[in-house]
TORLO-852290 format. One record per residue (C-alpha): x, y, z; residue number from 1. Coordinates in Angstrom, 3 decimals, padded with zeros to 6 digits. Layout:
c1 X	c2 Y	c3 Z	i NUM $
...
END
This chain:
c1 138.423	c2 107.208	c3 086.701	i 1 $
c1 139.841	c2 105.114	c3 083.840	i 2 $
c1 140.854	c2 105.802	c3 080.252	i 3 $
c1 138.651	c2 103.929	c3 077.791	i 4 $
c1 139.894	c2 105.089	c3 074.395	i 5 $
c1 142.407	c2 107.396	c3 072.746	i 6 $
c1 140.862	c2 108.769	c3 069.538	i 7 $
c1 142.978	c2 110.755	c3 067.052	i 8 $
c1 141.240	c2 113.159	c3 064.660	i 9 $
c1 143.139	c2 114.536	c3 061.644	i 10 $
c1 141.864	c2 117.845	c3 060.267	i 11 $
c1 142.550	c2 119.947	c3 057.206	i 12 $
c1 144.595	c2 123.088	c3 057.606	i 13 $
c1 142.123	c2 125.888	c3 058.233	i 14 $
c1 144.544	c2 128.505	c3 056.903	i 15 $
c1 145.366	c2 126.587	c3 053.717	i 16 $
c1 148.945	c2 126.533	c3 052.527	i 17 $
c1 151.302	c2 129.350	c3 053.465	i 18 $
c1 154.450	c2 130.077	c3 051.474	i 19 $
c1 157.093	c2 130.515	c3 054.143	i 20 $
c1 160.568	c2 131.989	c3 053.613	i 21 $
c1 162.134	c2 129.374	c3 055.857	i 22 $
c1 165.863	c2 128.884	c3 056.088	i 23 $
c1 167.811	c2 128.866	c3 052.853	i 24 $
c1 164.783	c2 128.477	c3 050.600	i 25 $
c1 161.057	c2 129.123	c3 050.692	i 26 $
c1 158.718	c2 126.216	c3 051.297	i 27 $
c1 154.996	c2 125.569	c3 051.431	i 28 $
c1 153.635	c2 124.822	c3 054.880	i 29 $
c1 150.297	c2 124.142	c3 056.492	i 30 $
c1 148.932	c2 123.941	c3 060.002	i 31 $
c1 147.398	c2 120.454	c3 059.772	i 32 $
c1 146.071	c2 119.566	c3 063.247	i 33 $
c1 145.960	c2 116.113	c3 064.799	i 34 $
c1 143.544	c2 116.420	c3 067.704	i 35 $
c1 143.429	c2 113.663	c3 070.317	i 36 $
c1 140.293	c2 112.911	c3 072.307	i 37 $
c1 140.982	c2 110.855	c3 075.438	i 38 $
c1 137.707	c2 109.249	c3 076.548	i 39 $
c1 137.128	c2 108.204	c3 080.165	i 40 $
c1 134.573	c2 105.970	c3 081.867	i 41 $
c1 133.144	c2 109.004	c3 083.684	i 42 $
c1 132.285	c2 110.845	c3 080.476	i 43 $
c1 135.046	c2 113.441	c3 080.697	i 44 $
c1 136.861	c2 113.823	c3 077.369	i 45 $
c1 140.315	c2 115.376	c3 077.350	i 46 $
c1 141.590	c2 117.303	c3 074.337	i 47 $
c1 145.173	c2 117.572	c3 073.149	i 48 $
c1 146.805	c2 118.484	c3 069.865	i 49 $
c1 149.862	c2 118.346	c3 067.706	i 50 $
c1 150.224	c2 119.478	c3 064.095	i 51 $
c1 152.217	c2 118.926	c3 060.921	i 52 $
c1 153.307	c2 121.345	c3 058.205	i 53 $
c1 153.020	c2 118.797	c3 055.371	i 54 $
c1 150.513	c2 119.974	c3 052.715	i 55 $
c1 149.901	c2 116.362	c3 051.564	i 56 $
c1 148.454	c2 115.353	c3 054.934	i 57 $
c1 150.328	c2 112.022	c3 054.884	i 58 $
c1 152.489	c2 112.852	c3 057.895	i 59 $
c1 149.446	c2 113.863	c3 059.922	i 60 $
c1 147.686	c2 110.583	c3 059.140	i 61 $
c1 150.828	c2 108.677	c3 060.122	i 62 $
c1 151.053	c2 110.633	c3 063.379	i 63 $
c1 147.430	c2 109.724	c3 064.123	i 64 $
c1 148.168	c2 106.019	c3 063.727	i 65 $
c1 151.084	c2 106.345	c3 066.130	i 66 $
c1 148.846	c2 108.185	c3 068.575	i 67 $
c1 146.245	c2 105.441	c3 068.447	i 68 $
c1 148.874	c2 102.751	c3 068.999	i 69 $
c1 150.411	c2 104.616	c3 071.923	i 70 $
c1 146.975	c2 105.176	c3 073.374	i 71 $
c1 146.462	c2 101.443	c3 073.886	i 72 $
c1 149.112	c2 101.636	c3 076.613	i 73 $
c1 146.783	c2 103.905	c3 078.607	i 74 $
c1 143.572	c2 101.909	c3 078.493	i 75 $
c1 142.250	c2 101.103	c3 081.961	i 76 $
c1 144.591	c2 103.573	c3 083.697	i 77 $
c1 143.775	c2 106.721	c3 085.677	i 78 $
c1 144.319	c2 109.838	c3 083.502	i 79 $
c1 144.673	c2 112.074	c3 086.553	i 80 $
c1 148.064	c2 110.578	c3 087.404	i 81 $
c1 149.529	c2 112.604	c3 084.571	i 82 $
c1 153.214	c2 112.396	c3 085.491	i 83 $
c1 153.064	c2 108.616	c3 085.951	i 84 $
c1 151.342	c2 108.256	c3 082.579	i 85 $
c1 153.967	c2 110.526	c3 080.950	i 86 $
c1 156.841	c2 108.378	c3 082.156	i 87 $
c1 155.100	c2 105.169	c3 081.078	i 88 $
c1 154.601	c2 106.552	c3 077.587	i 89 $
c1 158.099	c2 108.037	c3 077.454	i 90 $
c1 159.595	c2 104.535	c3 077.776	i 91 $
c1 157.836	c2 103.566	c3 074.548	i 92 $
c1 158.409	c2 106.852	c3 072.755	i 93 $
c1 162.156	c2 107.108	c3 073.389	i 94 $
c1 162.572	c2 103.652	c3 071.871	i 95 $
c1 160.061	c2 103.823	c3 069.054	i 96 $
c1 159.448	c2 107.508	c3 068.290	i 97 $
c1 156.251	c2 109.588	c3 068.046	i 98 $
c1 156.886	c2 112.432	c3 070.440	i 99 $
c1 154.002	c2 114.206	c3 068.721	i 100 $
c1 151.647	c2 111.501	c3 069.976	i 101 $
c1 153.062	c2 111.710	c3 073.501	i 102 $
c1 152.724	c2 115.509	c3 073.448	i 103 $
c1 149.092	c2 115.558	c3 072.382	i 104 $
c1 148.085	c2 112.785	c3 074.782	i 105 $
c1 149.825	c2 114.529	c3 077.664	i 106 $
c1 147.914	c2 117.737	c3 076.922	i 107 $
c1 144.660	c2 115.759	c3 076.911	i 108 $
c1 145.448	c2 114.157	c3 080.291	i 109 $
c1 146.044	c2 117.585	c3 081.830	i 110 $
c1 142.749	c2 118.696	c3 080.254	i 111 $
c1 140.992	c2 115.775	c3 081.957	i 112 $
c1 142.676	c2 116.508	c3 085.279	i 113 $
c1 141.567	c2 120.136	c3 085.070	i 114 $
c1 138.008	c2 119.275	c3 084.086	i 115 $
c1 137.751	c2 116.670	c3 086.861	i 116 $
c1 138.944	c2 119.192	c3 089.466	i 117 $
c1 137.001	c2 122.140	c3 088.027	i 118 $
c1 140.192	c2 124.171	c3 087.606	i 119 $
c1 142.102	c2 125.565	c3 084.622	i 120 $
c1 145.427	c2 123.869	c3 083.992	i 121 $
c1 147.468	c2 126.923	c3 084.988	i 122 $
c1 146.056	c2 126.591	c3 088.507	i 123 $
c1 147.147	c2 122.939	c3 088.628	i 124 $
c1 150.636	c2 124.113	c3 087.663	i 125 $
c1 150.759	c2 126.524	c3 090.586	i 126 $
c1 148.750	c2 129.513	c3 089.415	i 127 $
c1 149.492	c2 132.587	c3 087.363	i 128 $
c1 152.601	c2 134.588	c3 088.169	i 129 $
c1 152.389	c2 137.781	c3 086.107	i 130 $
c1 151.363	c2 139.522	c3 082.921	i 131 $
c1 151.895	c2 137.626	c3 079.681	i 132 $
c1 152.429	c2 139.324	c3 076.330	i 133 $
c1 152.387	c2 137.892	c3 072.823	i 134 $
c1 154.969	c2 138.594	c3 070.154	i 135 $
c1 154.027	c2 138.362	c3 066.486	i 136 $
c1 155.544	c2 135.709	c3 064.264	i 137 $
c1 154.942	c2 137.029	c3 060.785	i 138 $
c1 155.753	c2 134.093	c3 058.478	i 139 $
c1 154.811	c2 135.704	c3 055.182	i 140 $
c1 157.295	c2 135.836	c3 052.324	i 141 $
c1 157.672	c2 139.574	c3 051.789	i 142 $
c1 160.428	c2 142.016	c3 050.896	i 143 $
c1 161.775	c2 144.378	c3 053.540	i 144 $
c1 159.678	c2 147.386	c3 052.510	i 145 $
c1 156.448	c2 145.443	c3 052.923	i 146 $
c1 157.584	c2 144.024	c3 056.260	i 147 $
c1 158.166	c2 147.573	c3 057.441	i 148 $
c1 154.655	c2 148.563	c3 056.372	i 149 $
c1 153.145	c2 145.589	c3 058.211	i 150 $
c1 155.271	c2 146.368	c3 061.264	i 151 $
c1 153.184	c2 149.502	c3 061.782	i 152 $
c1 150.018	c2 147.389	c3 061.802	i 153 $
c1 151.500	c2 145.026	c3 064.410	i 154 $
c1 152.842	c2 147.889	c3 066.529	i 155 $
c1 149.426	c2 149.571	c3 066.586	i 156 $
c1 148.009	c2 146.374	c3 068.085	i 157 $
c1 150.606	c2 146.467	c3 070.835	i 158 $
c1 152.814	c2 143.503	c3 069.965	i 159 $
c1 156.179	c2 144.185	c3 071.620	i 160 $
c1 158.188	c2 142.247	c3 069.032	i 161 $
c1 157.931	c2 141.124	c3 065.416	i 162 $
c1 159.806	c2 137.992	c3 064.341	i 163 $
c1 160.864	c2 137.443	c3 060.745	i 164 $
c1 162.661	c2 134.573	c3 059.046	i 165 $
c1 166.380	c2 134.714	c3 058.305	i 166 $
c1 168.782	c2 132.070	c3 057.032	i 167 $
c1 168.895	c2 133.178	c3 053.402	i 168 $
c1 172.608	c2 133.894	c3 053.316	i 169 $
c1 174.803	c2 136.435	c3 055.044	i 170 $
c1 174.372	c2 139.237	c3 052.512	i 171 $
c1 170.622	c2 138.792	c3 052.211	i 172 $
c1 170.119	c2 138.623	c3 055.958	i 173 $
c1 172.389	c2 141.596	c3 056.577	i 174 $
c1 170.411	c2 143.756	c3 054.176	i 175 $
c1 167.024	c2 142.660	c3 055.515	i 176 $
c1 167.981	c2 143.038	c3 059.192	i 177 $
c1 169.483	c2 146.460	c3 058.607	i 178 $
c1 166.602	c2 147.780	c3 056.510	i 179 $
c1 163.811	c2 146.497	c3 058.737	i 180 $
c1 165.489	c2 147.295	c3 062.072	i 181 $
c1 166.255	c2 150.868	c3 061.078	i 182 $
c1 162.674	c2 151.553	c3 060.002	i 183 $
c1 160.582	c2 149.935	c3 062.712	i 184 $
c1 158.016	c2 151.964	c3 064.664	i 185 $
c1 159.178	c2 153.137	c3 068.083	i 186 $
c1 158.678	c2 150.477	c3 070.720	i 187 $
c1 158.542	c2 147.481	c3 068.362	i 188 $
c1 161.433	c2 145.059	c3 068.691	i 189 $
c1 162.733	c2 142.722	c3 065.999	i 190 $
c1 163.754	c2 139.066	c3 066.268	i 191 $
c1 165.046	c2 136.681	c3 063.594	i 192 $
c1 164.715	c2 132.915	c3 063.137	i 193 $
c1 167.098	c2 131.079	c3 060.820	i 194 $
c1 165.644	c2 127.591	c3 061.409	i 195 $
c1 169.027	c2 125.900	c3 062.106	i 196 $
c1 170.440	c2 126.637	c3 058.642	i 197 $
c1 173.809	c2 128.262	c3 059.419	i 198 $
c1 177.272	c2 127.075	c3 060.315	i 199 $
c1 178.703	c2 128.642	c3 063.443	i 200 $
c1 180.990	c2 130.873	c3 061.371	i 201 $
c1 178.178	c2 132.220	c3 059.198	i 202 $
c1 175.814	c2 132.545	c3 062.158	i 203 $
c1 178.475	c2 134.622	c3 063.894	i 204 $
c1 178.537	c2 137.110	c3 061.022	i 205 $
c1 174.748	c2 137.404	c3 060.913	i 206 $
c1 174.672	c2 137.593	c3 064.703	i 207 $
c1 177.087	c2 140.523	c3 064.681	i 208 $
c1 174.643	c2 142.453	c3 062.508	i 209 $
c1 171.763	c2 141.425	c3 064.781	i 210 $
c1 173.756	c2 142.559	c3 067.813	i 211 $
c1 174.607	c2 145.887	c3 066.199	i 212 $
c1 170.926	c2 146.625	c3 065.664	i 213 $
c1 169.829	c2 145.471	c3 069.105	i 214 $
c1 167.616	c2 142.569	c3 068.006	i 215 $
c1 165.592	c2 140.815	c3 070.683	i 216 $
c1 166.982	c2 137.366	c3 069.883	i 217 $
c1 168.573	c2 135.183	c3 067.199	i 218 $
c1 166.544	c2 131.985	c3 067.017	i 219 $
c1 167.973	c2 128.611	c3 065.998	i 220 $
c1 171.109	c2 129.982	c3 064.348	i 221 $
c1 172.662	c2 126.504	c3 064.067	i 222 $
c1 171.555	c2 122.892	c3 064.498	i 223 $
c1 169.957	c2 122.133	c3 067.858	i 224 $
c1 172.495	c2 119.313	c3 068.281	i 225 $
c1 175.429	c2 121.752	c3 068.166	i 226 $
c1 175.468	c2 122.670	c3 071.851	i 227 $
c1 179.014	c2 124.035	c3 071.845	i 228 $
c1 178.313	c2 126.078	c3 068.709	i 229 $
c1 175.323	c2 127.746	c3 070.339	i 230 $
c1 177.396	c2 128.311	c3 073.464	i 231 $
c1 180.081	c2 130.055	c3 071.422	i 232 $
c1 177.514	c2 132.320	c3 069.782	i 233 $
c1 175.851	c2 133.050	c3 073.114	i 234 $
c1 179.202	c2 133.927	c3 074.657	i 235 $
c1 180.575	c2 136.082	c3 071.837	i 236 $
c1 177.446	c2 137.930	c3 070.678	i 237 $
c1 175.291	c2 140.426	c3 072.542	i 238 $
c1 172.101	c2 139.309	c3 070.783	i 239 $
c1 170.455	c2 136.587	c3 072.904	i 240 $
c1 170.526	c2 133.088	c3 071.395	i 241 $
c1 167.299	c2 131.092	c3 071.533	i 242 $
c1 166.267	c2 127.537	c3 070.647	i 243 $
c1 164.654	c2 124.308	c3 071.951	i 244 $
c1 161.894	c2 124.014	c3 069.352	i 245 $
c1 163.533	c2 120.839	c3 068.034	i 246 $
c1 164.558	c2 119.357	c3 071.377	i 247 $
c1 162.685	c2 116.397	c3 072.815	i 248 $
c1 161.618	c2 116.211	c3 076.479	i 249 $
c1 163.294	c2 118.268	c3 079.196	i 250 $
c1 166.499	c2 116.273	c3 079.525	i 251 $
c1 168.545	c2 118.189	c3 076.874	i 252 $
c1 168.120	c2 121.351	c3 078.949	i 253 $
c1 170.753	c2 119.985	c3 081.344	i 254 $
c1 173.502	c2 120.078	c3 078.703	i 255 $
c1 172.365	c2 123.434	c3 077.355	i 256 $
c1 172.357	c2 125.000	c3 080.804	i 257 $
c1 175.749	c2 123.557	c3 081.711	i 258 $
c1 177.201	c2 124.993	c3 078.485	i 259 $
c1 175.343	c2 128.314	c3 078.888	i 260 $
c1 174.248	c2 127.800	c3 075.284	i 261 $
c1 170.936	c2 129.690	c3 075.346	i 262 $
c1 169.373	c2 132.756	c3 076.901	i 263 $
c1 165.852	c2 131.900	c3 075.717	i 264 $
c1 164.281	c2 128.419	c3 075.787	i 265 $
c1 161.459	c2 127.763	c3 073.315	i 266 $
c1 159.941	c2 124.310	c3 073.841	i 267 $
c1 157.219	c2 123.404	c3 071.340	i 268 $
c1 154.479	c2 121.705	c3 073.350	i 269 $
c1 153.234	c2 119.768	c3 070.322	i 270 $
c1 156.637	c2 118.050	c3 070.038	i 271 $
c1 158.639	c2 118.350	c3 073.270	i 272 $
c1 156.393	c2 116.038	c3 075.290	i 273 $
c1 153.408	c2 118.223	c3 076.066	i 274 $
c1 152.677	c2 120.206	c3 079.207	i 275 $
c1 154.630	c2 117.904	c3 081.509	i 276 $
c1 157.919	c2 118.262	c3 079.624	i 277 $
c1 157.552	c2 121.992	c3 078.874	i 278 $
c1 156.727	c2 122.813	c3 082.494	i 279 $
c1 159.845	c2 120.919	c3 083.572	i 280 $
c1 161.959	c2 122.934	c3 081.141	i 281 $
c1 160.510	c2 126.076	c3 082.704	i 282 $
c1 161.387	c2 124.879	c3 086.203	i 283 $
c1 164.936	c2 123.881	c3 085.214	i 284 $
c1 165.856	c2 127.192	c3 083.589	i 285 $
c1 164.352	c2 129.559	c3 086.171	i 286 $
c1 167.209	c2 129.419	c3 088.728	i 287 $
c1 169.670	c2 130.136	c3 085.896	i 288 $
c1 167.822	c2 133.388	c3 085.054	i 289 $
c1 167.001	c2 132.133	c3 081.572	i 290 $
c1 163.745	c2 132.996	c3 079.833	i 291 $
c1 160.949	c2 130.718	c3 078.674	i 292 $
c1 159.257	c2 131.825	c3 075.444	i 293 $
c1 157.220	c2 128.841	c3 074.203	i 294 $
c1 157.258	c2 128.035	c3 070.507	i 295 $
c1 153.518	c2 128.280	c3 069.928	i 296 $
c1 153.068	c2 128.471	c3 066.170	i 297 $
c1 150.134	c2 126.202	c3 065.371	i 298 $
c1 146.521	c2 125.288	c3 066.189	i 299 $
c1 144.406	c2 126.374	c3 069.139	i 300 $
c1 144.279	c2 123.404	c3 071.532	i 301 $
c1 148.052	c2 123.140	c3 071.540	i 302 $
c1 148.240	c2 126.929	c3 071.772	i 303 $
c1 146.007	c2 126.929	c3 074.840	i 304 $
c1 148.262	c2 124.310	c3 076.462	i 305 $
c1 151.235	c2 126.575	c3 075.743	i 306 $
c1 149.425	c2 129.533	c3 077.297	i 307 $
c1 148.751	c2 127.632	c3 080.511	i 308 $
c1 152.408	c2 126.655	c3 080.901	i 309 $
c1 153.542	c2 130.193	c3 080.085	i 310 $
c1 151.124	c2 131.829	c3 082.531	i 311 $
c1 152.286	c2 129.599	c3 085.400	i 312 $
c1 156.039	c2 130.051	c3 084.915	i 313 $
c1 158.047	c2 132.816	c3 086.622	i 314 $
c1 160.568	c2 132.411	c3 083.793	i 315 $
c1 158.001	c2 133.471	c3 081.178	i 316 $
c1 156.483	c2 136.815	c3 080.260	i 317 $
c1 156.275	c2 136.358	c3 076.476	i 318 $
c1 154.725	c2 133.817	c3 074.096	i 319 $
c1 154.638	c2 133.411	c3 070.323	i 320 $
c1 151.501	c2 134.328	c3 068.360	i 321 $
c1 151.247	c2 133.414	c3 064.684	i 322 $
c1 149.806	c2 136.165	c3 062.477	i 323 $
c1 148.945	c2 133.974	c3 059.507	i 324 $
c1 147.304	c2 136.576	c3 057.298	i 325 $
c1 147.696	c2 140.267	c3 056.563	i 326 $
c1 144.125	c2 140.449	c3 055.247	i 327 $
c1 142.381	c2 140.476	c3 058.630	i 328 $
c1 141.459	c2 143.688	c3 060.405	i 329 $
c1 142.755	c2 142.618	c3 063.808	i 330 $
c1 146.088	c2 140.756	c3 063.969	i 331 $
c1 145.235	c2 139.655	c3 067.501	i 332 $
c1 142.483	c2 137.335	c3 066.267	i 333 $
c1 143.225	c2 133.619	c3 066.349	i 334 $
c1 142.163	c2 132.159	c3 062.999	i 335 $
c1 143.840	c2 128.756	c3 062.694	i 336 $
c1 141.226	c2 126.548	c3 064.418	i 337 $
c1 137.591	c2 127.123	c3 063.403	i 338 $
c1 136.783	c2 123.600	c3 064.663	i 339 $
c1 137.219	c2 124.945	c3 068.219	i 340 $
c1 133.837	c2 126.321	c3 069.326	i 341 $
c1 135.352	c2 129.049	c3 071.507	i 342 $
c1 138.418	c2 129.881	c3 069.441	i 343 $
c1 137.757	c2 133.556	c3 070.161	i 344 $
c1 138.742	c2 132.965	c3 073.801	i 345 $
c1 142.317	c2 133.039	c3 072.526	i 346 $
c1 142.912	c2 136.676	c3 071.687	i 347 $
c1 145.712	c2 139.228	c3 071.876	i 348 $
c1 144.301	c2 142.284	c3 073.572	i 349 $
c1 145.160	c2 145.841	c3 072.591	i 350 $
c1 148.500	c2 146.484	c3 074.217	i 351 $
c1 149.750	c2 142.977	c3 073.400	i 352 $
c1 148.627	c2 141.077	c3 076.491	i 353 $
c1 147.139	c2 137.586	c3 076.253	i 354 $
c1 145.548	c2 135.290	c3 078.829	i 355 $
c1 144.874	c2 131.548	c3 079.010	i 356 $
c1 141.228	c2 130.454	c3 078.961	i 357 $
c1 139.710	c2 130.383	c3 082.461	i 358 $
c1 137.393	c2 127.386	c3 082.038	i 359 $
c1 138.405	c2 124.026	c3 083.600	i 360 $
c1 141.188	c2 122.108	c3 081.873	i 361 $
c1 142.597	c2 123.745	c3 078.770	i 362 $
c1 139.365	c2 125.719	c3 078.462	i 363 $
c1 138.493	c2 124.845	c3 074.874	i 364 $
c1 135.682	c2 122.788	c3 073.362	i 365 $
c1 135.260	c2 121.295	c3 069.902	i 366 $
c1 132.508	c2 122.224	c3 067.453	i 367 $
c1 131.655	c2 118.699	c3 066.305	i 368 $
c1 129.947	c2 119.814	c3 063.105	i 369 $
c1 132.972	c2 121.825	c3 061.997	i 370 $
c1 135.288	c2 118.988	c3 063.014	i 371 $
c1 133.480	c2 116.725	c3 060.555	i 372 $
c1 133.789	c2 119.341	c3 057.815	i 373 $
c1 137.562	c2 119.384	c3 058.205	i 374 $
c1 138.098	c2 115.729	c3 059.101	i 375 $
c1 140.589	c2 113.725	c3 056.999	i 376 $
c1 140.530	c2 110.339	c3 058.751	i 377 $
END
C-alpha cells in the first residue's frame, strides 16, 4: 500500500463563535476544523484533524497549506508504517514548524492502519483497559450564580467534574472558586484552567484557594515553559497541577517527570504530534503514577483519536468533553462536527461514561455533502 495524496479540507466552525472567558480577558474563539484525507493506491482513505480558534479562518487556511506541503514527503510510502512516517515528518516539523499538520496526518495514518486491518485504533494500541468517563469543559462566559445553575444540569447527566476558566486575577478567581465550589451538587467536582496567565507567586495564591476547596486540578497555572515553577506549585499545593496542552511531541515529558512538575498530563492530539506522540506520553507517565487526561476540546475526528488513546492507556480514566452550548437538551451530545456522518457515535452516556467508536480505524466517516457546505478552501 502506498500514499498517493494528502488532501487538506478547511471547514467553517459548526458552532459559530464562542465568547470565552480565557485567561486575563475574554476572547472570541471558534472550532475551525482542518480535516486531512490521506489517499492510498488501494482506495483506503485515512482521516485526521486539527483545528484553530481563529474566527477569521486565516490560520486554518495557512495550516492547510503546511499540511499539503508536508504531505508531499509521504507520497509513495506505506502509511501502515506509522511510527517510521512520524519520525520522518518530525525531522521536517521540528525544523520548520507545523505540528498541527503532523498531528492530523498521524491520526489519518492510524486510521488507515486500522481500516486496513479491520480493527479500531484502540486495539492497535493494545486494547481497552478500563472504564472511561468524560468531564465537562464549560467554556461559556457566565457569572458564578449561572455556573452553579448549569452545574446541576451537568451533574444530572453524570459528568464527574466541571471545568471553568480562571486567570482573571487573584480576587476574581478567589470569589468565583469559593462561590461555585461551595454550591456544587453533591458528587460533582470542580477544576479550573488559567491558560498559563499567572506568575508563580500569583498562581500560588489562587492554588491555595483551590486546595482549600478540594478542586480536582489547577490547569496551566503558569507558562508551559516554566518547568521549575510548575514543580514548585505541585510540591507546595495539595491541588493537583496539570498541563501539556501546549507541549510539542513526547520529549518534554522527560523534564516534567524528572522535576515532578505535574500530576496530570493533558496532551492535545491536534497539536502534540497526533496519536503516536500522545500514546508515548501515556506510556512515559504510567510508571510514575501520573494521570493522562487528554485535552480534547475541538472537532470530532480529532476527538475520536483522543478517545482511542485514552481507552488504551492504563494511566487514563478521564477525558475532556466540550459542552459548547447550554441550549441543548442533552449535554452529552457532540455537536461540533455535523460534517461527520456518524457524529452521534461520540456520546456521553448517562452516568458520564464514554466509549471510542468500534468501527475500524478511528471509526468515523465524512458526509461529503455537508463537507462541501462548510468548506472554505
